[in-house]
N, C-alpha and C positions, 0 to 999 in steps of 0.2 A: 918473536914478533917484530917485524920492522918498527922503526920510531914513527913512520908516517901513520899507522893505525893507533898508536899510542896518542899522538897528536889530536887526531880525529876524534877518538874517544874524550879525551879532556875537553875538546871544544864542544862535543855534543852534551857533556855533562854540565858544563857551564852555561850553555844556552838553556838547557832544561832547567837549571835552578832559577835562573834569572826571571823564567816565565813561570814557574811552579810555586815558589815561594810567596809571592804577594797573593796568589790565590789561598795559600794556606795558611798565611798570618794574618790577613786582613778578612774577616769572617763578615762582618755586618755592613751596613751601608756606611758610606763616608759621609758625614753630615757637616764637615768644614765647608764654608764656601770657597775659603782660600785654596784649600788643597783641591778641591772639586774643580776649579777653575784652572788651578796649576796643571792638573792631569790632562784637561781638556785641550789645552793649548800645547803641551808637550810634542805633540807628532807634526804640528804646523810648525814649530821653531825648529826640530831637528830636520825637516825637509828643508826648510830655507837654509838653514847653515850648510847642508849638503849641496844645495843647489847653487846657490849664490855665486861661491868660487869658480865653478863649471862655465855658468854664463859668461862671466867676465872673460874667460880664457878660450871660450868656444870658436871665436872669429879670428881672421887676420889681424884685425886693429882694435884695440881696446876702445877707441872711441866709438867705433860701430856697436860694439856689445852693450857698451853703456847707454847708448841712445835707444838700442832697441830693449833692453831693460826697463827704461825709464817709460817708454811708449806701452811695453806690457804692463808696468804698475798703473800707468793712467788709464788703459782699458779696463782692467781688472777692477779698479776703483770706481769706473763709471759703470759696472755690472754686467759688462760684456760676457759673452760665453766662453769657455775655455779655448774652444777651436778658435773662436775669432780672435781672441788675445793672442794665441800662438801664431797664427797666420799673419796678424798684423805686425808683430814684432819682427818676424821674418822677413817680412817685405820691408820694413824700415831698414833691418841691417842690410839687405840685399842692395836697397838703393844707395843708402850710405857708403856701402863698401864699392858701388860703381862710381861715386864722386872720388873717394880717396884713393882709388886705385890708379 
């Protein structure tokens, strides 16, 4: 069997174990408020950690990316929709890059 198939099998086993072990080890409801809140925010923190570096490197200029990010955060905090936040940030980055170019 070529090594590629062994690598795929090992990755599949590791992925399965990561997902299956919590289901088998934790039978009852989690009552700790700290653990519940921690598990609630893990997806958001992971998404932010993966997205933030990509935001700052997505444009030609660091300054335009930073201003676009700040505008997106401002619009999101103000309760705007995801589409409005994305379009607003893109428009601001476009205008800033017009001035920087």
